[in-house]
C-alpha positions, 0 to 999 in steps of 0.5 A: 949849714943849715943844720950847723945852725939848727944845733946852734939854735937849739943850744941857745934855746937850752942855754936860755932854759938853763938859765930862767929854771932855778933849783930848790931843796926842798926839805919838811918842817912841821909837816909843811915843804920849804925850800932853798936855793940849791946854789946856797946848799954846801951840803946835807949832813945828819943830826950831830950833836952840836956845841952848845954856845951860851948867851945866845938866842934859843933858835941857836942850837950851836955850833959845828966844826966843819973841816976847821970852819965853826958853823953856828947851827939854826932850828928852823921850827925855833926861828918861826916859833913852832912846837919843838920836836926831839930829832929822829934819825931823818932830822938833818942839817943842811949847810948854806953859804951866804953873803952877806952886805960886803960880799963875804961868805959865811957858813950856816946850818939849819935843822929840819925834819928831814930832806924831800927833793931838789925841785925845779922851778921856772921863775914865772911860776912863783907867787908871791907869799900871801899872808897864810897865818903861817908862824913864819914871818913873810919877809923871809920868803922868796914866794911860793911854789905850787905844784899838783897838791904840793905847796912849798914856800921858798925862803929867802937866807940871806934874809932869814940868816943875816949873815951880820947877826951872827958874827958874834956866835962864830967868835965864841967858838 
């Protein structure tokens, strides 16, 4: 009976750890490490030409037809005001699934220089995002994670990629 109870306690401990630990897909952008909640990631694709859409902000590269859905593609370098570079074989589009204030799902893609890894983070390891003088608007930051020499800026993609802002784009393709 004791073994059954210990086993039950161990399962509860593992469940608690699973609920508290969060995973982030990390990627590189202009030599800096960023992360997005893995639960928001739908897929990762290599760069491919997108359909340009006139009269959109410069950071919207265009849209892709992803299995019948029109997906706006946002270049994070342009969104953050960083110098633009030519896309390379390592350039990826991270397709994200977001929900707006009404609970509706929206799919958008972000262009990143390259994907790095999946990072396991306990919530207590997330530090407030200080004003580091980077070109990213701090309101788009969920926080910072530091492990060893690596500092990862954790993005709040719901704020960064406000789906309501991009509704007009999806309707024009």
